C-alpha positions in Angstrom: 35.9 -17.4 18.6 32.5 -19.4 18.7 30.5 -20.9 21.6 29.9 -24.1 21.7 26.7 -25.1 20.7 25.1 -21.6 20.0 24.4 -21.9 16.2 22.1 -25.2 16.7 20.3 -23.6 19.6 19.4 -19.8 17.8 17.9 -21.6 15.0 16.0 -23.6 17.2 14.4 -20.3 18.4 14.6 -18.9 14.6 17.4 -16.7 15.8 19.1 -15.6 12.6 21.8 -12.9 13.4 23.9 -13.6 16.1 26.9 -15.5 15.3 30.0 -14.2 14.0 34.0 -15.4 13.8 36.8 -12.9 14.7 40.4 -12.4 13.4 42.3 -9.5 14.1 42.9 -7.1 11.5 43.7 -3.5 11.3 41.5 -0.5 12.2 41.2 3.2 13.6 42.8 6.0 15.6 44.1 7.2 18.9 43.5 9.3 21.5 43.9 9.0 25.2 46.4 6.5 26.7 46.2 3.1 27.6 47.9 1.3 30.3 51.2 -0.2 28.8 51.1 -3.3 30.7 48.4 -4.9 28.8 47.9 -3.6 25.3 50.7 -4.9 22.6 50.0 -3.9 19.5 49.8 -7.5 17.2 50.3 -8.6 13.9 46.9 -8.1 12.2 47.6 -11.0 10.0 48.3 -13.7 12.4 46.5 -13.0 15.6 43.0 -14.3 16.5 40.5 -13.2 18.7 41.5 -14.4 22.5 39.5 -14.0 25.4 42.4 -14.2 27.7 44.7 -12.1 25.9 44.4 -8.5 25.4 45.9 -7.2 22.2 45.2 -3.6 20.1 44.6 -3.3 16.6 46.5 -0.4 15.5 45.9 1.4 12.1 42.5 3.4 10.6 39.4 1.8 10.1 37.7 1.6 6.3 34.6 2.3 8.3 35.9 5.8 9.1 36.8 6.6 5.2 33.7 4.9 3.8 31.4 6.4 5.7 32.5 9.7 6.0 33.0 9.9 9.7 35.0 12.8 9.8 33.0 14.7 8.2 29.9 13.5 10.3 32.2 13.9 13.6 32.3 18.0 13.0 28.4 17.7 12.9 27.4 15.5 16.1 29.6 12.7 18.3 26.6 11.0 20.1 26.7 13.0 22.9 23.7 13.0 25.3 22.6 9.7 23.7 22.3 6.2 25.4 21.8 3.5 23.0 20.9 -0.1 24.2 22.3 -3.1 23.2 19.6 -5.8 23.9 22.4 -9.1 23.7 24.9 -11.5 25.4 26.1 -8.2 28.1 29.0 -5.9 27.7 32.2 -6.5 29.3 32.8 -2.9 31.1 36.8 -3.7 31.8 37.3 -3.0 27.8 39.9 -0.4 27.3 37.5 1.8 25.0 34.0 1.6 27.5 35.7 3.6 30.4 33.2 6.5 31.0 30.8 4.8 28.1 28.4 2.9 30.0 24.9 3.4 31.9 23.8 1.0 34.5 21.8 -1.9 32.1 19.5 -4.7 33.2 19.2 -8.4 32.2 15.6 -9.9 31.2 15.7 -13.0 33.2 16.9 -13.8 36.9 17.3 -10.8 39.4 17.2 -8.1 37.2 21.0 -7.0 37.3 22.8 -7.0 34.6 26.3 -9.5 34.8 29.2 -8.8 32.3 29.6 -10.4 28.8 29.8 -14.2 28.7 33.6 -15.7 27.9 31.9 -17.8 25.8 30.4 -15.1 23.2 31.5 -11.6 23.5 28.8 -10.7 21.3 27.3 -7.9 23.0 30.8 -6.6 23.6 31.4 -6.3 19.9 28.2 -4.5 18.8 28.8 -2.0 21.8 32.5 -1.3 20.7 31.4 -0.1 16.9 28.7 2.0 18.6 30.2 4.1 21.2 34.2 2.9 21.7 36.2 5.3 22.7 39.5 5.8 20.8 42.6 4.9 23.0 46.4 5.2 22.2 47.7 2.4 20.3 45.0 1.3 18.8 42.3 2.4 15.6 39.1 1.3 17.1 36.5 3.7 18.0 33.0 3.9 17.6 30.9 5.6 15.3 29.4 8.1 18.1 32.7 7.9 20.3 30.7 10.3 22.7 27.3 8.2 23.3 26.5 6.3 25.7 26.0 2.0 25.9 23.0 0.5 27.9 23.8 -3.2 28.4 20.6 -5.0 28.3 21.0 -9.0 28.3 18.9 -11.2 26.8 21.6 -14.9 26.7 22.0 -16.6 29.8 25.3 -19.2 30.9 23.7 -22.6 32.2 25.3 -25.5 33.4 25.8 -28.6 31.4 24.6 -31.1 32.6 26.4 -30.7 36.1 29.9 -30.2 34.6 31.6 -27.6 35.1 32.0 -26.3 31.6 29.1 -24.0 30.5 26.6 -23.7 27.6 24.9 -20.6 26.2 21.5 -20.0 26.0 20.5 -17.8 23.0 18.0 -15.4 23.8 14.0 -16.1 23.6 11.3 -13.8 21.9 10.3 -13.3 25.7 13.6 -11.9 26.5 14.6 -9.7 23.6 11.0 -8.2 24.0 11.3 -7.8 27.5 14.9 -6.0 27.0 13.7 -3.8 24.5 10.5 -2.7 26.8 13.4 -2.2 29.7 15.3 0.0 27.4 12.5 2.4 26.1 10.9 2.5 29.6 14.8 3.8 30.9 15.7 6.1 28.5 17.6 4.9 25.6 16.9 6.7 22.3 18.4 4.4 20.5 17.7 0.3 20.7 20.3 -2.1 18.9 19.3 -5.3 18.2 21.3 -7.5 16.8 19.5 -10.7 15.7 16.1 -11.7 14.0 13.4 -13.8 14.7 10.9 -15.4 12.4 8.2 -16.1 15.0 6.1 -14.1 18.0 5.2 -11.6 15.9 2.7 -10.1 18.7 5.5 -9.7 21.1 7.9 -8.2 18.9 5.2 -5.8 17.7 4.3 -4.7 21.2 7.4 -4.2 22.3 8.4 -2.0 19.2 5.4 -0.3 19.6 5.9 0.7 23.2 9.4 1.6 22.6 8.5 3.9 19.5 5.5 5.9 21.8 8.7 6.4 24.3 10.7 8.3 21.8 13.0 5.2 20.8 13.9 3.6 17.5 14.6 0.1 17.4 17.8 -1.1 15.2 17.6 -4.5 14.5 18.9 -6.7 11.9 17.5 -8.3 8.9 19.2 -11.3 8.8 22.2 -13.7 8.4 21.9 -16.4 5.9 25.0 -17.6 7.3 23.7 -18.3 10.8 20.3 -19.8 10.0 19.3 -23.0 10.3 20.4 -24.9 6.9 17.9 -27.3 7.3 15.0 -25.0 6.8 13.6 -22.6 4.1 14.3 -19.3 4.6 12.1 -17.6 7.1 9.7 -15.4 5.8 9.9 -12.9 8.5 12.3 -11.0 10.3 11.4 -9.9 13.9 11.6 -7.2 15.2 13.3 -5.2 12.1 10.7 -5.5 9.5 8.1 -4.4 12.2 6.6 -0.9 11.7 8.6 1.7 13.9 11.9 -0.4 13.7 14.7 0.1 11.2 16.0 -3.6 9.3 20.0 -3.7 8.4 21.4 -5.4 6.0 24.7 -6.4 6.0 27.6 -5.6 2.7 31.0 -6.6 2.4 33.6 -3.5 3.0 33.5 -2.4 -0.8 29.6 -2.1 -0.3 28.6 -5.5 -2.4 25.9 -7.2 -1.4 26.5 -11.0 -0.6 23.4 -13.8 -1.3 25.9 -15.9 0.9 25.6 -14.2 3.7 22.8 -12.3 3.8 19.1 -12.2 3.1 17.1 -9.9 0.7 13.6 -8.9 0.8 11.1 -5.9 1.5 11.8 -6.2 5.1 15.0 -4.1 4.3 15.3 -0.7 4.8 18.6 0.1 5.1 22.4 -1.3 5.0 26.0 -1.0 6.5 29.3 -2.6 6.5 29.4 -6.0 8.0 32.7 -7.7 7.1 36.5 -7.2 8.9 34.3 -4.5 11.7 37.6 -3.8 14.3 35.8 -3.6 17.6 35.9 -4.1 21.4 36.7 -7.7 22.5 36.0 -9.8 25.4 39.8 -9.5 26.3 39.3 -6.2 27.2 41.1 -4.9 24.2 40.3 -5.3 20.2 39.6 -7.9 17.3 38.2 -7.3 13.9 35.3 -9.6 13.2 33.8 -11.6 10.3 36.9 -11.4 7.8 35.5 -13.6 5.5 31.3 -12.4 5.1 28.9 -9.8 6.1 27.5 -9.8 9.1 24.0 -7.9 9.5 24.9 -8.0 13.2 27.6 -5.6 13.0 25.8 -3.9 10.6 23.2 -2.8 13.0 25.6 -1.8 15.7 26.9 0.8 12.6 23.3 2.2 11.8 22.4 2.5 15.5 25.5 4.3 15.9 24.8 6.3 13.2 21.1 7.1 14.6 22.8 7.7 17.7 24.4 10.7 15.6 21.6 12.0 14.4 19.3 11.7 17.5 22.0 13.8 19.3 22.1 16.4 16.6 18.2 16.6 16.2 17.0 15.9 20.2 13.2 17.1 19.2 12.4 14.9 16.2 10.8 11.5 16.7 12.4 8.2 15.9 10.2 7.9 12.5 12.1 11.0 11.5 15.6 10.0 12.3 15.1 6.8 10.1 13.8 8.8 7.7 17.0 11.1 8.0 19.3 7.6 8.0 17.3 6.2 4.4 16.6 9.2 2.7 20.6 10.3 3.1 21.8 6.8 2.4 23.9 5.9 -0.8 22.2 4.1 -4.0 22.1 4.7 -7.6 18.2 5.7 -8.3 17.5 8.0 -5.3 13.7 7.1 -5.8 14.0 3.7 -5.7 14.6 1.3 -3.1 16.1 -2.5 -3.5 15.2 -5.9 -1.8 19.3 -6.0 -1.3 20.2 -2.7 0.4 17.2 -1.4 0.9 17.3 2.5 0.9 21.3 2.2 0.2 24.3 2.1 2.4 23.9 4.3 5.4 25.9 8.0 5.3 26.1 9.2 8.7 27.3 12.8 7.4 24.8 13.1 4.9 21.8 12.1 7.4 22.9 15.0 9.7 23.5 17.5 7.5 19.9 16.4 5.5 17.2 19.3 5.0 14.0 17.9 4.5 11.3 19.9 2.9 8.4 16.8 1.7 9.9 17.3 -1.6 12.8 14.9 -2.0 12.7 11.5 -3.6 12.7 8.7 -2.0 11.4 7.0 1.0 8.1 8.8 2.3 8.9 12.0 4.6 8.4 11.7 8.3 7.9 15.1 9.1 6.1 16.0 5.8 3.4 13.4 4.6 2.3 13.1 1.2 -0.7 15.1 0.4 -3.9 13.0 0.1 -5.4 13.3 -3.6 -8.6 14.7 -3.3 -11.4 13.3 -5.7 -12.7 14.9 -8.6 -15.6 17.0 -8.3 -18.4 15.0 -9.9 -20.7 16.5 -12.6 -24.1 15.8 -13.9 -23.6 15.4 -17.5 -27.1 15.9 -19.8 -27.5 14.3 -23.3 -30.4 16.4 -23.9 -29.2 18.8 -26.8 -28.4 22.3 -25.6 -30.9 25.4 -26.9 -28.9 27.5 -29.0 -29.6 30.9 -27.7 -28.9 32.4 -31.3 -32.1 30.8 -32.8 -34.7 33.2 -32.3 -32.3 35.4 -34.2 -31.7 32.9 -36.8 -35.4 32.1 -37.1 -36.3 35.5 -37.9 -33.5 36.2 -40.8 -34.4 32.7 -42.2 -37.7 33.7 -42.4 -36.9 37.2 -43.8 -34.3 35.7 -46.2 -37.6 33.1 -47.1 -40.4 35.9 -47.3 -37.7 38.3 -49.6 -36.7 35.0 -51.7 -40.5 34.5 -52.6 -41.5 38.0 -53.1 -38.9 38.3 -55.5 -40.0 35.0 -57.3 -43.6 36.5 -57.7 -42.1 39.8 -58.8 -40.0 38.2 -61.3 -42.8 35.7 -62.6 -45.1 38.6 -62.9 -42.6 40.8 -64.9 -42.3 37.8 -67.4 -46.4 37.4 -67.3 -46.0 41.3 -68.6 -43.8 41.0 -70.9 -45.3 38.3 -72.8 -48.7 40.2 -73.0 -47.4 43.1 -74.5 -45.2 40.8 -77.3 -48.6 39.3 -77.9 
């Protein structure tokens, strides 16, 4: 489902990575019981995401196998880590989010954090990808199923010219930056920002720097091509993802293929994750599978935020830069020492990030714990062009004079002998 008018408004603000269509399909495993009265299992091929209809999607998500989550969960499940979702809010009534939420905030009004708006549902989907709890009858489960979610709302719904219907007001640089700051100030180790903006550099840079100083890692979208304004050229910047202290995430298809029709490439891309056919939580209170036909960096960003939560839980004494290094260094790529403009350092691999041993010698992104040694300047030397005296020259001179004198004496003696011989014959 798509809120009316959001695409055009988002483009007007430079926001690129917010909209995604959703249709139900298949997804992950189960554990805890759910009320049977409101959760029918549905046909994955026909059910659409419907706000008023709570359904569960059965089966196991391809993400579990593709990302190696079973191995990752033996090392970390995200316990003790809070992930802020700076977005449209989170529907607390979703069955997968029971017990998963901590107090949140909104960047406008009185600061209270209202639930996700029934025109959108984006923030609820992001929260589920990160930390959904498994429930019976559903395959939806988060990347970090024991992490906490902090809803930080940067959207608001406004009356439409006095009519009863409402139009969703997209986020601005001010509301997003304020949300990042609030989340960092209130203890979120990971801050998910599933959007990108081409403007307001200083506002975003200040917010990301503050978050970094508070021990928070900002994980943000590298941009969705299919939700940008078709009438504008590709933006040169993707804030806050491209900034120092943030991790910019590109979306790839479910098989890991980068899709030029839905993704941006560039030097700002740090890492990639699947963003197609992603099963998650929905504002109906149940499940939905999002983006069946394209790779959304919004959902890919949530996948990486979940992986970051696993890493932060296992290594609580490391810095945000070290968490980011673990993720990029362990990402799956063809050449270990090379990054690319399409997928950055590669597709995220949580289990490998958790098992990584950083000795500062690994090929790829520079280590945050073992900075590259600074090359010392070569010692300067003065080179003389004057000939260097040979210490054997005096000896050679004596020998030369001796040989010369001997030769002279020999010649004189020879000449004298010849002269005497001639006189004797005469």
